[in-house]
C-alpha positions in Angstrom: 8.7 -7.6 12.8 5.1 -7.2 11.6 2.7 -4.6 12.7 -1.0 -3.8 12.6 -2.8 -0.6 13.6 -5.1 -0.1 16.6 -2.5 -1.0 19.2 0.4 -2.2 17.2 1.4 -5.8 17.7 5.0 -6.6 16.9 5.5 -10.3 16.4 8.9 -11.4 17.7 9.7 -14.9 16.6 12.6 -16.4 18.5 13.6 -19.9 17.6 10.1 -21.0 16.8 8.3 -19.2 19.6 6.0 -16.2 18.9 5.7 -13.5 21.6 2.9 -11.0 21.0 2.9 -7.8 23.1 0.4 -5.0 22.6 2.1 -1.6 22.7 2.0 1.7 20.8 5.6 1.8 19.7 8.7 -0.3 20.1 10.0 2.3 22.5 7.3 1.6 25.1 8.9 0.5 28.4 6.5 -2.5 28.6 8.1 -3.9 25.5 10.8 -6.4 26.5 13.3 -5.2 23.9 12.7 -1.5 24.0 16.2 -0.7 25.3 17.8 -2.8 22.6 15.7 -1.0 19.9 16.7 2.4 21.3 20.4 1.6 21.5 20.4 0.0 18.0 18.8 3.0 16.4 21.0 5.4 18.3 24.0 3.5 16.9 22.6 3.8 13.4 22.1 7.6 13.8 25.6 8.0 15.1 26.9 6.7 11.8 24.9 9.1 9.6 26.9 11.1 7.1 25.4 14.3 5.5 25.9 15.0 1.9 25.4 17.9 -0.5 24.2 16.1 -3.7 23.8 19.2 -5.9 27.0 21.0 -4.7 25.1 24.1 -3.6 26.7 24.1 -0.1 23.5 22.9 1.5 23.3 19.3 2.8 20.3 17.5 1.3 21.0 13.8 1.8 22.2 11.3 4.4 23.8 7.9 4.0 25.1 5.1 6.2 28.0 2.6 6.1 30.6 1.6 3.5 28.3 -0.2 1.1 26.2 2.9 0.9 23.1 1.8 -1.0 22.8 -1.5 0.9 23.3 0.0 4.3 21.4 3.2 3.8 18.4 1.2 2.5 18.4 -1.2 5.5 18.8 1.8 7.9 15.7 3.3 6.3 13.9 0.0 7.0 14.9 0.0 10.6 14.1 3.7 11.2 10.7 3.7 9.4 9.9 0.3 10.9 9.6 2.1 14.3 6.5 3.8 12.9 7.4 7.0 14.9 8.0 9.7 12.3 7.9 12.5 14.9 10.3 11.0 17.4 13.5 13.0 17.8 17.0 11.7 17.4 18.9 12.3 20.6 22.5 11.3 19.9 25.1 13.8 20.9 27.6 14.4 18.1 25.4 12.8 15.4 25.0 14.7 12.2 21.3 14.2 12.6 21.0 15.0 16.3 17.7 16.8 17.0 16.1 15.7 13.7 12.8 13.8 13.5 13.0 10.2 12.4 11.0 11.2 9.3 13.5 13.9 8.3 16.3 11.4 8.5 14.3 9.0 6.3 13.5 11.8 3.8 17.2 12.7 3.5 18.1 9.0 3.1 15.4 8.7 0.4 16.9 11.7 -1.3 20.3 9.9 -1.4 18.7 6.9 -3.1 16.6 9.0 -5.5 19.6 11.2 -6.5 21.9 8.3 -7.2 19.5 6.0 -9.0 21.3 5.2 -12.2 20.1 6.2 -15.7 19.1 2.5 -16.3 16.8 2.7 -13.2 18.8 0.5 -10.9 21.3 1.0 -8.1 24.9 0.0 -7.5 26.9 -0.2 -4.3 27.9 3.5 -4.2 27.4 6.9 -5.9 31.0 7.1 -7.1 33.4 5.1 -9.3 33.1 1.6 -10.5 30.6 0.7 -7.7 27.9 2.8 -9.4 27.1 -0.1 -11.8 23.5 -1.2 -11.3 22.9 -4.7 -10.1 19.7 -6.5 -8.9 21.0 -7.2 -5.4 21.6 -3.5 -4.5 18.5 -2.5 -6.3 16.5 -5.1 -4.4 17.4 -3.5 -1.1 17.0 0.1 -2.4 13.4 -0.7 -3.3 12.8 -2.1 0.2 14.1 1.1 1.8 12.0 3.2 -0.4 8.9 1.1 0.3 9.3 1.3 4.1 9.8 5.1 4.0 6.7 5.5 1.8 4.4 3.0 3.7 5.5 3.8 7.3 6.3 7.5 7.1 4.1 8.6 4.2 7.1 9.9 2.2 6.1 9.8 -1.4 8.5 8.1 -3.9 9.0 10.5 -6.9 7.2 9.3 -10.0 10.5 9.5 -12.0 12.1 7.1 -9.6 9.4 4.5 -10.2 9.4 5.0 -13.9 13.1 4.4 -13.8 12.6 1.3 -11.8 10.0 0.1 -14.3 12.7 0.4 -17.1 15.2 -1.5 -14.9 12.8 -4.4 -14.5 12.6 -4.7 -18.3 16.4 -4.3 -18.6 17.4 -7.0 -16.1 14.8 -9.7 -16.9 16.1 -12.3 -19.2 14.0 -12.7 -22.4 16.2 -15.2 -24.2 14.8 -18.7 -24.8 16.3 -21.3 -22.6 16.7 -22.1 -18.9 17.1 -18.4 -17.9 13.9 -17.1 -19.6 11.9 -14.8 -17.2 14.6 -14.8 -14.5 16.6 -11.9 -13.2 20.3 -11.4 -14.0 22.8 -9.5 -11.8 24.2 -6.6 -13.9 22.9 -7.8 -17.3 19.7 -9.6 -18.1 20.8 -13.1 -18.8 24.0 -13.3 -16.8 24.1 -15.1 -13.4 20.3 -15.6 -13.3 18.9 -17.3 -10.2 15.9 -17.5 -7.9 17.3 -15.1 -5.3 17.4 -12.2 -7.7 14.1 -13.2 -9.4 12.4 -12.9 -6.0 13.8 -9.3 -6.0 12.4 -8.9 -9.5 8.9 -9.9 -8.5 8.9 -7.4 -5.6 10.1 -4.6 -7.9 7.3 -5.4 -10.4 4.8 -5.1 -7.6 6.4 -1.7 -6.7 5.7 -0.3 -10.1 2.1 -1.6 -10.3 2.4 -5.1 -11.9 0.2 -7.9 -10.6 0.5 -11.6 -11.0 -1.4 -11.5 -14.3 1.1 -9.3 -16.2 3.2 -11.0 -18.8 6.6 -10.3 -17.2 5.4 -11.4 -13.7 4.1 -14.7 -15.2 7.5 -15.2 -16.8 9.3 -14.5 -13.5 7.0 -17.0 -11.7 7.6 -19.6 -14.4 11.4 -19.2 -14.0 11.1 -20.0 -10.3 8.8 -22.9 -11.0 11.3 -24.3 -13.6 14.2 -24.1 -11.1 12.2 -25.0 -7.9 13.8 -28.5 -7.5 17.3 -27.6 -8.6 19.6 -29.3 -6.2 21.8 -26.3 -5.5 21.8 -22.8 -4.1 22.3 -21.1 -7.4 20.2 -20.9 -9.5 18.0 -22.9 -7.1 17.4 -22.4 -3.4 17.0 -25.9 -1.8 20.7 -26.9 -1.7 22.9 -28.6 -1.2 25.1 -25.6 -1.4 28.5 -26.1 -3.1 27.5 -29.8 -3.2 28.1 -30.3 0.5 25.9 -27.9 2.6 22.6 -29.7 3.0 20.4 -26.8 3.9 18.6 -24.0 1.9 20.0 -20.7 0.8 18.1 -18.5 3.4 18.5 -15.2 1.5 16.9 -16.9 -1.5 13.9 -18.0 0.7 13.5 -14.4 1.9 13.7 -12.7 -1.5 11.3 -15.4 -3.0 8.9 -14.9 -0.1 8.8 -11.1 -0.4 8.2 -11.4 -4.2 5.4 -13.9 -3.9 3.8 -12.1 -1.0 3.9 -8.7 -2.8 2.3 -10.4 -5.9 -0.3 -12.3 -3.8 0.9 -15.6 -5.2 -0.1 -18.4 -2.8 0.6 -21.5 -4.9 2.9 -22.4 -7.8 2.8 -25.2 -10.3 5.5 -27.9 -10.0 5.3 -31.0 -12.3 1.7 -30.2 -13.1 0.6 -30.0 -9.4 -0.4 -26.9 -7.3 2.2 -26.5 -4.5 1.9 -24.3 -1.4 5.3 -22.7 -1.8 5.3 -21.3 1.8 4.6 -24.7 3.3 7.6 -26.2 1.4 9.9 -23.3 2.3 9.0 -23.2 6.0 9.5 -27.0 6.3 12.9 -26.6 4.7 13.8 -23.8 7.2 12.5 -25.3 10.4 14.0 -28.7 9.8 17.5 -27.2 9.3 17.6 -25.0 12.4 20.6 -25.6 14.6 20.4 -26.7 18.2 21.4 -23.2 19.4 18.6 -21.6 17.5 20.7 -20.3 14.6 20.8 -21.2 10.9 24.0 -22.0 9.2 25.9 -19.7 6.8 24.7 -19.7 3.1 26.1 -18.3 -0.1 26.0 -14.6 0.9 25.7 -14.5 4.6 27.2 -15.8 7.9 25.1 -17.4 10.6 23.8 -14.1 11.8 22.5 -13.0 8.4 21.2 -16.5 7.6 19.3 -16.5 10.9 17.8 -13.1 10.1 16.7 -14.1 6.6 15.2 -17.4 8.0 13.2 -15.5 10.6 12.0 -12.9 8.2 10.8 -15.7 5.9 9.0 -17.6 8.6 7.3 -14.4 9.8 6.3 -13.4 6.2 7.8 -10.1 7.3 7.4 -8.0 4.2 6.2 -4.5 3.5 3.7 -4.7 0.7 4.4 -2.0 -2.0 1.9 0.7 -2.4 1.1 1.5 -6.1 1.9 5.2 -6.8 -0.9 6.7 -8.8 -1.2 10.1 -10.6 -3.7 12.4 -8.9 -5.1 15.7 -10.2 -7.1 17.9 -8.0 -9.5 20.2 -10.0 -8.6 18.7 -13.3 -7.9 21.3 -16.0 -6.9 23.9 -13.4 -3.4 25.0 -12.5 -2.9 25.9 -9.7 -5.7 24.3 -7.8 -7.6 26.9 -5.7 -9.6 25.7 -2.6 -11.9 28.4 -1.2 -12.5 27.5 2.4 -15.8 29.3 2.3 -17.2 27.1 -0.5 -20.2 24.9 0.2 -19.8 22.7 -2.9 -17.6 19.9 -3.9 -13.9 19.4 -4.6 -13.3 17.4 -7.8 -10.3 15.0 -7.8 -9.2 12.4 -10.3 -7.0 9.3 -10.2 -5.4 9.2 -13.6 -5.4 6.1 -15.8 -2.3 5.2 -17.8 -1.1 2.4 -20.0 -0.1 0.6 -16.7 -3.1 1.5 -14.6 -6.7 0.6 -15.5 -8.7 2.7 -13.0 -11.5 0.1 -13.3 -9.4 -2.1 -11.1 -9.6 0.4 -8.2 -12.3 -0.1 -5.5 -14.1 3.3 -5.5 -15.5 2.7 -2.0 -11.9 2.5 -0.6 -10.9 6.0 -1.7 -10.0 8.5 1.1 -8.6 12.1 1.0 -6.2 13.0 3.8 -3.4 15.3 4.9 0.0 14.1 5.9 0.4 16.0 9.1 -3.1 15.3 10.4 -3.0 11.7 11.5 -6.1 9.3 11.5 -8.3 11.9 9.8 -9.6 11.3 6.3 -12.6 12.2 4.1 -14.5 9.7 1.9 -15.9 10.4 -1.5 -19.5 11.6 -2.1 -19.6 10.0 -5.6 -17.4 8.6 -8.3 -17.5 8.2 -12.1 -15.3 7.4 -15.0 -14.2 9.9 -17.7 -10.9 11.0 -19.4 -10.2 14.4 -17.8 -6.5 14.8 -17.3 -2.9 13.9 -18.1 -0.4 12.8 -15.5 2.2 15.4 -14.4 5.7 14.1 -13.5 7.3 17.4 -12.2 7.8 18.6 -8.7 4.9 18.2 -6.2 2.8 21.4 -6.2 3.9 22.2 -9.7 1.3 21.5 -12.3 -0.1 21.8 -15.8 -3.5 22.3 -17.2 -3.6 19.5 -19.8 -6.9 17.7 -20.2 -7.6 14.1 -21.3 -4.9 11.8 -22.7 -7.0 8.9 -24.1 -6.9 6.9 -20.8 -10.0 6.6 -18.6 -9.7 8.3 -15.2 -11.5 7.7 -11.9 -13.2 11.0 -11.0 -14.4 11.7 -7.5 -16.2 14.4 -5.6 -15.5 15.4 -2.0 -17.5 17.7 0.2 -15.6 21.0 0.6 -17.0 21.7 4.1 -16.1 18.1 5.2 -12.5 18.5 3.8 -12.0 21.8 5.5 -13.3 20.6 8.9 -11.9 17.1 8.9 -8.4 18.1 7.6 -8.3 21.2 9.8 -7.8 23.7 7.0 -9.7 26.6 8.5 -6.7 28.4 10.1 -4.4 28.1 7.1 -3.2 31.4 5.6 -4.4 32.7 2.3 -2.1 31.4 -0.5 -0.8 28.4 1.4 0.1 25.5 -0.9 -0.8 22.2 0.8 -0.3 18.6 -0.5 -3.3 16.3 -0.1 -3.1 12.6 -0.3 -5.5 10.2 -2.0 -5.4 6.6 -0.8 -7.3 3.5 -1.6 -6.8 0.0 -2.9 -7.4 -2.2 -5.9 -10.4 -4.5 -5.8 -10.1 -7.8 -4.0 -10.2 -9.6 -7.4 -7.1 -7.6 -8.3 -5.3 -8.4 -5.1 -6.4 -5.5 -2.9 -3.0 -3.7 -3.3 -2.9 -0.3 -1.7 -2.7 2.8 -3.9 -1.5 6.3 -3.1 -1.0 9.6 -4.8 -0.7 13.3 -4.1 -1.6 16.7 -5.5 -1.7 20.2 -4.0 -4.3 22.8 -3.3 -3.8 26.6 -2.9 -5.8 27.9 0.0 -8.1 30.8 -0.5 -9.0 32.2 2.9 -9.8 35.8 2.5 -10.7 37.7 5.6 -13.6 40.1 5.0 -13.2 43.8 5.9 -15.3 44.8 8.8 
């Protein structure tokens, strides 16, 4: 499914036909499949298992299924894909009955965050041999995290992203030869193929790479070098196992999501520019079965193959949002916000060795509050100077370090506008409140969305009469 705001449009593609229906959520009675959506999500909620990750007798995570990372991640995609964070679970006997959808997604994210391995990847499970990281489980974990962040505004912890960044370096093959630039499975140059390299490109986009970074170019080159391989592994076109004359549909999906996340529209094959999507969609549409399905491939039966084929045809992918460091009132800790002030609130987006703030479109920057929907405040003015150092601790904790040698994008917001628009006037004195900065890179840099958070401490003194 794909969505857009202002009357969401879910595109349902069934065997080559697109039905477009305007509705607010997939639960609207006017939507043809609303009962199916409700029953499906209710079934998922009925399978929720609560977990105490830090053994303090308080449940703080939720998981689903037997292949826990795979199934929890895909459950997160389905739940967040509803775009209804405040909807309540109503499933008698469920461990999450009465919870909001967002709370379920937050607990599922905590499961993934807690059991990310030291190398930055994920395995099947949080216990035993199945904890070993591989770039299939990691691929789905990253999708789950992205959906929760983009759809429900649940921030991914910076440490999770820095771990993923390390995993990308760990799993990308750097040995000269046919595997150069591709993704391995559990180790860098073992079992390298296009399927996992599509995952790799998406992961790179998640941590802020673009199509011009060295490792992204290497991954793209790997796919180009194996584009015409007549097999499913390491290629994608087939024939599979030498006899199945159709594509590997999971490979088409992972390749599509990687190219889309990177903004790659063409690749170079035998010296010619090729529209990869045109080639892929032709291969998919010409191998559809008479009953509308697509045949089994290396890692999926007909149902999974059909799902992967449809997702590819629809270009159904949640584009990663680049997490950026934000410092409100640089040099101050904590960050007081006096609601009676008439001046400006200084905020900085922090440059790093991976983020050149000059690639951000300053006119796109907005300041918002998570629990106040559709309300945001634009900047008054912006400039560039080195004012702060990123902080990687808990949200609403802070430090007072100044510059670190990297240029920052500094912004000023009108305090009266912030107080009025974000409805801060009734907050109690001393309240700590996260504020969110959103924006995007320039069009020349691909226009990728950016997001970061920092907290203010409300000063709302009531004068004695």
